[in-house]
C-alpha positions in Angstrom: 30.2 110.6 -34.8 31.6 113.0 -32.3 34.9 114.1 -31.0 33.7 113.9 -27.4 35.8 111.4 -25.5 33.9 108.9 -23.3 32.7 110.5 -20.0 31.9 109.0 -16.6 28.1 109.0 -16.5 27.9 111.0 -13.3 29.7 113.9 -15.0 27.2 114.4 -17.9 26.3 118.1 -17.9 23.1 119.6 -19.1 25.0 120.8 -22.2 26.2 117.3 -23.0 22.6 116.0 -22.7 21.2 118.8 -24.8 23.8 118.3 -27.5 23.3 114.5 -27.5 20.1 113.3 -25.8 21.1 109.6 -25.9 24.4 108.2 -24.6 25.4 104.6 -24.6 27.5 102.7 -22.1 30.9 101.5 -23.4 31.3 97.9 -24.4 34.0 95.9 -22.7 36.3 96.2 -25.7 35.8 99.9 -26.1 37.4 102.9 -24.4 40.9 102.8 -23.3 43.1 103.1 -20.3 41.2 104.8 -17.5 37.7 103.9 -18.7 35.4 101.3 -17.3 31.7 100.3 -17.4 30.6 103.6 -15.9 31.7 105.6 -19.0 29.3 106.6 -21.7 29.7 108.0 -25.3 27.1 109.8 -27.5 24.8 107.5 -29.4 24.1 108.2 -33.0 20.4 107.6 -32.6 17.8 106.4 -30.1 18.1 102.7 -29.6 15.5 100.6 -31.4 13.4 98.1 -29.4 14.6 94.5 -29.5 18.2 95.2 -28.8 20.3 94.6 -25.7 22.2 97.4 -24.1 22.2 100.2 -21.6 21.7 103.9 -22.4 21.4 107.2 -20.7 18.6 109.4 -22.0 18.0 113.1 -21.4 14.9 113.7 -19.2 12.9 116.3 -17.4 12.0 115.7 -13.7 8.9 117.1 -12.1 9.3 118.1 -8.5 6.7 117.7 -5.8 6.1 121.5 -5.8 5.6 121.7 -9.6 9.0 122.9 -10.7 10.9 121.0 -13.4 14.7 120.2 -13.5 16.8 118.6 -16.2 18.4 115.2 -15.7 18.8 111.7 -17.2 17.2 108.3 -17.0 19.0 105.0 -17.6 17.3 102.8 -20.2 18.2 99.1 -20.1 17.0 97.3 -23.1 16.7 93.5 -22.8 15.1 92.5 -26.1 11.5 93.4 -25.8 11.8 94.5 -22.2 12.6 98.0 -21.1 13.7 99.1 -17.7 13.9 102.8 -16.7 15.9 104.1 -13.7 16.3 107.8 -12.9 20.0 108.4 -12.4 20.8 112.1 -12.6 19.1 115.4 -11.8 20.8 118.8 -12.2 20.2 121.6 -9.8 22.3 124.8 -9.3 25.2 123.4 -11.3 25.3 120.2 -9.3 24.5 116.6 -10.4 22.5 114.7 -7.9 21.0 111.2 -7.5 17.2 111.6 -7.8 16.6 108.5 -5.8 18.8 109.5 -2.8 17.1 109.4 0.5 18.0 113.1 1.2 17.2 114.4 -2.3 14.5 116.8 -1.1 16.7 118.5 1.5 19.6 118.7 -1.0 17.4 120.3 -3.7 16.0 122.8 -1.2 19.5 123.7 0.0 20.9 124.1 -3.6 17.9 125.9 -5.1 17.3 128.0 -2.0 13.6 127.3 -2.5 11.5 125.0 -0.3 10.3 122.1 -2.3 9.9 118.4 -2.4 11.6 115.5 -4.2 11.2 114.6 -7.8 7.9 112.7 -8.3 7.9 112.0 -12.1 10.3 111.9 -15.0 9.6 112.3 -18.8 12.2 111.5 -21.5 13.0 114.5 -23.7 12.8 112.3 -26.8 10.4 109.7 -28.1 11.9 106.3 -28.4 11.4 104.3 -31.7 8.1 102.6 -31.7 6.5 104.9 -29.1 3.9 107.6 -29.9 5.0 109.9 -27.0 8.0 110.3 -24.7 8.2 107.6 -22.0 7.5 108.8 -18.5 7.3 107.3 -15.0 6.6 108.0 -11.4 9.3 108.0 -8.7 8.4 106.0 -5.6 8.7 108.1 -2.5 8.9 105.5 0.2 11.9 103.3 0.7 9.8 100.2 0.9 8.3 101.0 -2.6 11.7 101.7 -4.0 13.1 98.4 -2.6 10.1 96.5 -3.9 10.6 98.1 -7.4 14.3 97.2 -7.4 13.4 93.6 -6.4 10.9 93.4 -9.2 13.5 94.6 -11.7 16.1 92.0 -10.4 13.6 89.2 -10.7 12.7 90.4 -14.2 16.3 90.6 -15.2 17.0 87.1 -13.8 14.2 85.5 -16.0 15.0 87.5 -19.1 16.7 85.3 -21.8 20.1 86.5 -22.7 20.5 87.0 -26.4 23.6 88.5 -28.0 
């Protein structure tokens, strides 16, 4: 599909995401020397529901002050279950973790504009079977984040593994 070599997910640029809005994580038998499970490659199309795999999807983040920034959300497909995790936000040429505890202060420092943390994300594409792009809120308290991660782990534990 593309001549772009696999990239570490944390190096995906805005340009990469604009050119290919969906990236998939490499399988164990893909890649080559120097690649691992953190590498992604452009996907030919948005993943259909019912499959198993992990993808990175271009998204827009809404900040507490109303500004928007580009980034990406990880989509884990487990058959009929979908898990979304915000993983990248781009500001002033830097790639940041939107769930980091210090994200508000880092965004303020980089953008040189007082503001708050990301509060919401929206995918820049509509996934197959959906009528609109998926979106979600970002929990602001550490307790809510921990509870959300625990719920995801429990859900993953009880999801049947089909391959």
